[in-house]
C-alpha positions in Angstrom: -0.3 17.9 -5.2 2.2 16.0 -7.3 2.8 12.9 -8.2 5.8 11.0 -6.7 6.9 9.1 -9.9 5.8 8.7 -13.4 2.4 7.5 -14.5 3.5 4.8 -16.5 4.0 2.6 -13.7 1.2 3.6 -11.8 -1.0 2.8 -15.2 0.2 -0.8 -15.0 0.2 -1.5 -11.5 -3.4 -0.3 -11.3 -4.5 -2.0 -14.6 -3.2 -5.3 -12.7 -5.3 -4.4 -9.4 -8.4 -3.1 -11.6 -8.3 -6.5 -13.4 -8.2 -8.4 -10.3 -10.7 -6.6 -8.6 -13.2 -7.1 -11.8 -12.3 -10.8 -11.8 -13.2 -10.9 -7.6 -16.2 -8.8 -7.9 -14.6 -6.3 -5.7 -16.7 -3.1 -5.7 -15.3 0.3 -4.4 -17.3 3.7 -3.8 -16.8 6.6 -6.1 -13.5 8.3 -4.7 -14.4 11.7 -3.4 -12.8 14.8 -4.8 -9.8 15.4 -2.6 -9.0 18.7 -5.0 -10.9 21.2 -2.9 -9.9 23.8 -0.6 -10.9 22.2 2.6 -8.7 19.2 1.6 -5.6 20.8 0.4 -2.4 19.4 1.9 -4.5 16.5 3.3 -3.3 13.1 3.8 -6.2 11.7 1.7 -5.4 14.3 -1.0 -1.7 13.3 -1.3 -2.5 9.5 -1.5 -5.2 10.0 -4.1 -2.7 11.7 -6.1 -0.3 8.7 -5.9 -3.0 6.0 -6.5 -1.1 3.1 -8.3 2.4 3.1 -6.4 3.4 0.8 -4.3 3.5 1.5 -0.8 4.2 0.3 3.0 2.1 1.8 5.3 2.8 1.9 9.3 -0.3 1.8 11.4 -0.1 3.1 15.2 -1.9 0.5 17.2 -2.3 1.5 20.9 0.5 3.3 22.4 3.7 1.4 21.1 2.7 -1.1 18.2 3.3 -0.3 14.7 1.6 -2.6 12.1 3.0 -2.5 8.4 0.7 -3.2 5.7 2.1 -3.2 2.0 0.3 -3.0 -1.5 -0.4 -1.2 -4.4 -2.1 2.0 -3.3 -5.9 1.1 -5.0 -8.3 3.4 -3.5 -8.6 6.3 -1.2 -11.9 7.6 0.8 -12.5 10.1 3.4 -11.3 7.8 6.5 -10.1 4.6 4.5 -7.8 3.3 2.0 -7.4 0.1 0.0 -4.2 -1.7 -0.8 -4.1 -4.6 -3.2 -1.6 -7.3 -2.4 0.0 -8.5 -5.5 1.6 -11.8 -4.1 -1.4 -13.0 -2.4 -4.0 -11.1 -4.8 -6.1 -9.7 -2.2 -7.6 -6.1 -1.3 -7.0 -4.8 2.4 -8.9 -1.7 3.5 -7.2 0.4 6.4 -8.2 3.2 8.8 -6.5 6.4 7.7 -6.3 7.8 11.0 -4.2 5.6 12.5 -1.4 6.0 9.6 1.8 7.3 11.0 4.0 6.7 8.1 3.8 6.0 4.3 6.8 4.8 2.5 6.7 4.8 -1.4 9.2 2.7 -3.3 10.5 3.7 -6.5 8.4 2.1 -9.7 8.9 -1.5 -10.0 10.7 -2.0 -6.7 9.6 -3.9 -4.2 10.6 -4.0 -0.2 12.3 -7.6 -0.6 14.3 -6.1 -3.4 16.0 -3.3 -1.4 17.5 -3.2 2.0 14.4 -3.5 4.2 14.9 -4.2 7.9 12.1 -6.8 7.7 14.1 -9.1 5.3 17.3 -10.6 6.1 20.5 -10.0 3.8 20.0 -13.2 2.3 16.2 -12.4 1.2 17.3 -8.8 -0.7 16.6 -9.7 -4.4 14.5 -12.9 -3.8 10.7 -12.9 -4.3 8.8 -14.5 -1.6 6.7 -17.4 -2.8 3.2 -16.6 -4.0 0.7 -16.5 -0.9 3.8 -17.3 1.4 5.1 -15.8 4.4 6.8 -12.4 3.7 7.4 -10.7 7.1 6.4 -11.6 10.6 3.2 -13.0 9.8 1.6 -15.1 6.7 -0.9 -14.2 4.5 0.7 -11.2 2.9 3.5 -8.4 3.8 2.5 -7.8 7.5 5.0 -7.4 10.4 4.4 -6.2 13.9 7.1 -3.9 15.6 7.4 -2.7 19.1 6.1 -4.1 22.3 
Protein backbone atom coordinates (compact mmCIF):
# COMPACT_ATOMS: atom_id res chain seq x y z
CA UNK A 1 0.00 0.00 0.00
CA UNK A 2 1.05 3.57 -0.41
CA UNK A 3 1.27 6.56 1.87
CA UNK A 4 -1.38 9.20 1.33
CA UNK A 5 0.87 12.22 2.01
CA UNK A 6 4.60 12.99 2.07
CA UNK A 7 6.65 11.62 4.95
CA UNK A 8 7.93 15.03 6.11
CA UNK A 9 4.71 15.82 8.00
CA UNK A 10 4.44 12.25 9.22
CA UNK A 11 7.87 12.46 10.82
CA UNK A 12 7.05 15.71 12.64
CA UNK A 13 3.77 14.35 13.99
CA UNK A 14 5.27 11.01 15.02
CA UNK A 15 8.26 12.71 16.65
CA UNK A 16 5.89 14.80 18.78
CA UNK A 17 3.87 11.71 19.71
CA UNK A 18 7.02 9.67 20.45
CA UNK A 19 8.35 12.43 22.70
CA UNK A 20 5.05 12.52 24.60
CA UNK A 21 5.06 8.72 24.91
CA UNK A 22 8.61 8.68 26.27
CA UNK A 23 7.87 11.45 28.77
CA UNK A 24 4.73 9.71 30.01
CA UNK A 25 6.18 6.18 30.02
CA UNK A 26 3.65 4.84 27.49
CA UNK A 27 4.83 1.61 25.86
CA UNK A 28 3.30 0.02 22.79
CA UNK A 29 3.97 -3.53 21.63
CA UNK A 30 6.21 -4.13 18.65
CA UNK A 31 3.98 -3.66 15.62
CA UNK A 32 3.23 -6.74 13.54
CA UNK A 33 4.37 -6.87 9.91
CA UNK A 34 1.28 -6.20 7.85
CA UNK A 35 3.19 -6.33 4.55
CA UNK A 36 2.43 -10.01 4.03
CA UNK A 37 0.24 -11.72 1.42
CA UNK A 38 -2.34 -12.58 4.11
CA UNK A 39 -2.69 -8.92 5.19
CA UNK A 40 -2.44 -7.35 1.72
CA UNK A 41 -5.19 -4.76 1.27
CA UNK A 42 -6.35 -4.96 4.89
CA UNK A 43 -7.34 -2.00 7.03
CA UNK A 44 -4.43 -2.81 9.35
CA UNK A 45 -1.92 -2.61 6.48
CA UNK A 46 -3.38 0.64 5.17
CA UNK A 47 -3.35 2.28 8.60
CA UNK A 48 0.15 1.00 9.42
CA UNK A 49 1.45 2.49 6.15
CA UNK A 50 0.02 5.88 7.17
CA UNK A 51 1.31 6.23 10.73
CA UNK A 52 1.79 9.86 11.71
CA UNK A 53 -1.21 11.15 9.77
CA UNK A 54 -3.97 13.12 11.49
CA UNK A 55 -7.20 11.13 11.29
CA UNK A 56 -10.80 11.22 12.45
CA UNK A 57 -12.07 7.69 12.98
CA UNK A 58 -15.77 6.84 13.16
CA UNK A 59 -16.82 3.79 15.17
CA UNK A 60 -20.21 2.10 14.99
CA UNK A 61 -21.46 1.48 18.52
CA UNK A 62 -24.54 -0.73 18.56
CA UNK A 63 -26.68 -0.40 15.45
CA UNK A 64 -27.15 3.37 15.07
CA UNK A 65 -24.58 5.33 17.04
CA UNK A 66 -21.40 6.66 15.47
CA UNK A 67 -18.66 7.86 17.82
CA UNK A 68 -15.71 9.86 16.50
CA UNK A 69 -12.17 9.88 17.87
CA UNK A 70 -9.40 11.96 16.36
CA UNK A 71 -5.65 12.25 16.63
CA UNK A 72 -2.36 11.34 15.09
CA UNK A 73 -2.28 7.70 14.05
CA UNK A 74 0.40 6.46 16.45
CA UNK A 75 0.34 2.65 16.38
CA UNK A 76 -1.58 -0.16 14.70
CA UNK A 77 -1.92 -3.69 16.02
CA UNK A 78 -3.84 -6.72 14.84
CA UNK A 79 -7.09 -5.62 16.51
CA UNK A 80 -6.42 -2.15 17.95
CA UNK A 81 -4.97 1.20 16.97
CA UNK A 82 -3.63 4.01 19.11
CA UNK A 83 -4.24 7.70 18.45
CA UNK A 84 -2.23 10.54 19.99
CA UNK A 85 -4.46 13.50 20.80
CA UNK A 86 -2.30 16.62 20.48
CA UNK A 87 -4.42 19.12 22.36
CA UNK A 88 -4.97 17.02 25.47
CA UNK A 89 -1.59 15.24 25.05
CA UNK A 90 -3.21 11.86 25.64
CA UNK A 91 -3.18 8.49 23.90
CA UNK A 92 -6.34 6.55 23.15
CA UNK A 93 -6.46 2.92 22.05
CA UNK A 94 -9.38 1.97 19.84
CA UNK A 95 -10.92 -1.29 18.64
CA UNK A 96 -10.36 -1.79 14.89
CA UNK A 97 -13.35 -4.05 14.38
CA UNK A 98 -15.93 -1.31 14.97
CA UNK A 99 -14.21 1.19 12.63
CA UNK A 100 -16.49 2.25 9.79
CA UNK A 101 -14.76 5.34 8.36
CA UNK A 102 -11.33 6.94 8.61
CA UNK A 103 -10.88 10.52 7.41
CA UNK A 104 -7.35 11.68 6.63
CA UNK A 105 -6.59 15.41 6.68
CA UNK A 106 -3.99 17.16 4.56
CA UNK A 107 -0.62 17.51 6.30
CA UNK A 108 -0.81 20.23 8.94
CA UNK A 109 -4.60 20.57 8.76
CA UNK A 110 -6.92 19.79 11.65
CA UNK A 111 -10.73 19.41 11.65
CA UNK A 112 -11.34 22.75 13.32
CA UNK A 113 -9.45 24.47 10.46
CA UNK A 114 -11.74 23.19 7.70
CA UNK A 115 -15.46 22.99 7.11
CA UNK A 116 -16.25 20.23 9.60
CA UNK A 117 -19.88 19.65 10.65
CA UNK A 118 -18.82 19.30 14.29
CA UNK A 119 -17.65 22.92 14.41
CA UNK A 120 -19.84 25.94 13.73
CA UNK A 121 -18.82 28.48 11.10
CA UNK A 122 -17.49 30.75 13.86
CA UNK A 123 -15.13 27.98 14.98
CA UNK A 124 -13.46 27.48 11.60
CA UNK A 125 -9.82 28.42 11.87
CA UNK A 126 -10.01 28.77 15.64
CA UNK A 127 -7.87 26.46 17.72
CA UNK A 128 -9.76 25.03 20.70
CA UNK A 129 -8.36 25.71 24.17
CA UNK A 130 -5.79 23.22 25.47
CA UNK A 131 -7.68 20.34 27.07
CA UNK A 132 -11.04 22.05 26.48
CA UNK A 133 -14.21 20.91 24.78
CA UNK A 134 -13.83 20.30 21.06
CA UNK A 135 -16.99 18.47 20.06
CA UNK A 136 -20.01 17.13 21.79
CA UNK A 137 -18.00 16.15 24.90
CA UNK A 138 -15.00 17.39 26.88
CA UNK A 139 -11.57 15.81 27.13
CA UNK A 140 -10.56 15.62 23.48
CA UNK A 141 -12.21 15.54 20.10
CA UNK A 142 -15.27 13.40 20.58
CA UNK A 143 -18.83 13.57 19.36
CA UNK A 144 -21.67 11.10 19.31
CA UNK A 145 -23.90 11.10 16.25
CA UNK A 146 -27.15 9.27 15.67
CA UNK A 147 -29.59 8.25 18.30
